[in-house]
C-alpha positions in Angstrom: -27.0 31.7 23.6 -27.5 28.1 22.4 -26.9 29.0 18.8 -23.8 31.1 19.7 -22.5 28.2 21.8 -23.0 25.8 18.9 -21.3 28.1 16.5 -18.4 28.7 18.9 -18.0 24.9 19.4 -18.0 24.4 15.6 -15.3 27.1 15.2 -13.2 25.6 17.9 -13.4 22.1 16.2 -12.5 23.5 12.8 -9.5 25.4 14.3 -8.4 22.3 16.3 -8.7 20.2 13.1 -6.6 22.7 11.0 -4.1 22.9 13.9 -3.8 19.1 14.0 -3.3 19.0 10.2 -0.3 21.3 10.7 1.5 18.6 12.6 0.2 15.6 10.7 2.8 13.7 8.7 2.7 14.5 5.0 3.6 10.9 4.2 2.4 7.8 5.9 3.1 4.2 5.0 0.7 1.4 5.6 2.4 -2.0 5.5 1.5 -5.6 6.3 3.3 -8.8 5.7 2.6 -12.6 5.9 4.5 -15.8 5.4 3.1 -18.3 2.8 4.2 -21.9 2.5 4.8 -21.8 -1.3 7.4 -21.0 -3.8 7.9 -17.3 -4.5 6.9 -17.5 -8.2 3.6 -19.2 -7.4 2.7 -16.4 -4.9 4.0 -13.6 -7.2 1.8 -14.9 -10.0 -1.3 -14.5 -7.9 -0.3 -10.9 -7.1 0.9 -9.8 -10.5 -2.2 -11.1 -12.3 -5.0 -8.6 -11.5 -7.5 -11.0 -12.9 -6.8 -13.3 -9.9 -7.2 -10.6 -7.3 -11.0 -11.3 -6.8 -10.0 -14.7 -5.4 -8.3 -13.1 -2.4 -8.8 -9.3 -2.4 -10.9 -8.2 0.6 -12.2 -5.1 -1.3 -13.7 -7.3 -4.0 -15.5 -9.3 -1.3 -17.1 -6.1 0.0 -18.9 -5.8 -3.4 -18.8 -8.8 -5.7 -21.1 -6.8 -8.1 -18.4 -4.2 -8.7 -17.3 -3.8 -12.3 -13.6 -4.6 -13.0 -12.0 -4.2 -16.5 -8.4 -4.9 -17.4 -6.0 -3.3 -19.7 -2.6 -4.4 -20.9 -0.8 -7.7 -20.6 0.1 -9.5 -17.3 3.6 -8.9 -16.3 4.2 -5.9 -18.4 4.5 -2.3 -17.3 1.3 -0.3 -17.4 -0.9 -3.5 -16.9 -3.9 -2.2 -15.1 -7.4 -2.7 -13.9 -10.3 -0.3 -13.3 -13.0 -0.8 -10.7 -16.3 0.8 -10.1 -18.7 0.1 -7.2 -21.9 1.6 -6.0 -20.6 0.9 -2.5 -19.1 4.3 -1.5 -16.5 2.5 0.7 -15.1 0.9 -2.6 -15.9 3.8 -5.0 -14.0 3.7 -8.3 -10.5 4.0 -9.5 -7.6 2.3 -11.2 -4.5 0.3 -10.2 -1.5 0.2 -12.5 1.6 -2.0 -12.3 4.4 0.4 -12.9 7.4 -1.8 -12.5 8.0 -5.5 -12.0 11.4 -6.8 -10.8 11.7 -10.5 -11.4 9.4 -12.4 -9.0 10.6 -10.3 -6.2 8.7 -7.0 -6.5 5.8 -5.3 -8.2 5.5 -1.5 -7.8 2.1 0.0 -8.5 0.0 3.2 -8.4 -3.6 3.4 -7.2 -5.7 6.2 -8.6 -8.7 6.9 -6.4 -11.6 8.8 -7.8 -14.2 8.7 -5.0 -16.8 11.4 -5.3 -14.8 13.3 -8.0 -11.8 13.7 -5.5 -8.7 12.3 -7.0 -5.8 10.9 -5.0 -2.8 8.8 -6.1 -1.2 6.3 -3.8 2.1 4.5 -4.5 2.8 1.1 -3.3 4.5 -2.3 -3.7 4.5 -6.0 -3.1 7.8 -7.4 -2.1 8.5 -11.1 -1.9 11.3 -13.1 -0.4 11.6 -16.9 -0.4 13.5 -18.9 2.3 13.4 -22.6 2.3 10.1 -22.9 0.4 8.3 -20.2 2.5 7.6 -16.9 0.8 7.3 -13.7 2.9 5.0 -11.2 1.2 5.0 -7.4 2.2 2.2 -5.2 0.9 2.8 -1.5 1.4 1.1 1.7 0.3 2.3 5.2 0.9 -0.2 8.1 1.3 1.3 11.5 0.5 -1.0 14.4 1.2 -0.6 18.2 1.6 -2.1 20.5 4.1 -4.9 20.4 5.2 -5.8 16.9 3.9 -2.6 15.4 5.3 -4.6 15.1 8.6 -6.1 11.9 7.0 -2.7 10.3 7.4 -3.4 10.0 11.1 -6.2 7.6 10.2 -5.1 5.8 7.0 -3.6 2.7 8.8 -6.8 2.2 10.6 -8.8 2.5 7.4 -6.9 0.1 5.3 -4.6 -1.9 7.4 -7.2 -4.5 8.4 -8.1 -4.9 4.7 -4.4 -5.6 3.9 -4.3 -8.2 6.7 -7.6 -9.9 5.5 -6.4 -10.0 1.9 -3.0 -11.4 2.7 -4.7 -14.0 4.9 -7.1 -14.9 2.1 -4.1 -15.2 -0.3 -2.3 -17.5 2.2 -5.3 -19.7 2.7 -6.0 -20.0 -1.0 -2.3 -20.9 -1.9 -1.8 -23.3 1.0 -5.0 -25.1 0.4 -4.1 -28.7 -0.7 -6.2 -28.4 -3.9 -4.2 -25.3 -5.0 -0.8 -26.8 -4.3 -1.0 -29.1 -7.3 -0.7 -26.1 -9.6 2.8 -25.5 -10.9 4.4 -22.1 -11.1 4.1 -22.2 -14.9 0.3 -22.7 -14.6 -0.2 -19.4 -12.8 0.0 -17.0 -15.7 3.0 -14.6 -15.3 6.3 -15.3 -17.1 9.0 -12.7 -16.3 
């Protein structure tokens, strides 16, 4: 009876999960924003140059021994970086800048390859300056089909806090008095 009860419970849980996946959104956007007291170009240059991400990216801080390699030229379409980590929370994958619009927006794709399971996420950084303060929005869209779309219920909880921490790190770094002396042209991206 105990074994039958356990099997029955497992079947109910699987059925409940599949039923929940039916009603899960096939697309879910995770978005966070922050205001940084700095010119838009200075902020954008920290975002568009993947080699600068370890200075503020919270995923890098989770494993500073991860391997990152870069391909292409900063500011150009198809500029990318690859990462590989033994930490299974970080895994491995690639981020590719797919479109840059002035100093206002960078669109990108993230190719995740954790445990051999591939997934592509589309996202963007959007910047708007007002009186020397730049608002930065970081967004990623998760588009999944049935039954994996059930993960869209949880994606904000999984990565939203990492977005918040990364943007907070970016703000602290740029607003630090020792950083403010750097001019926009010293930051590396010329559009």
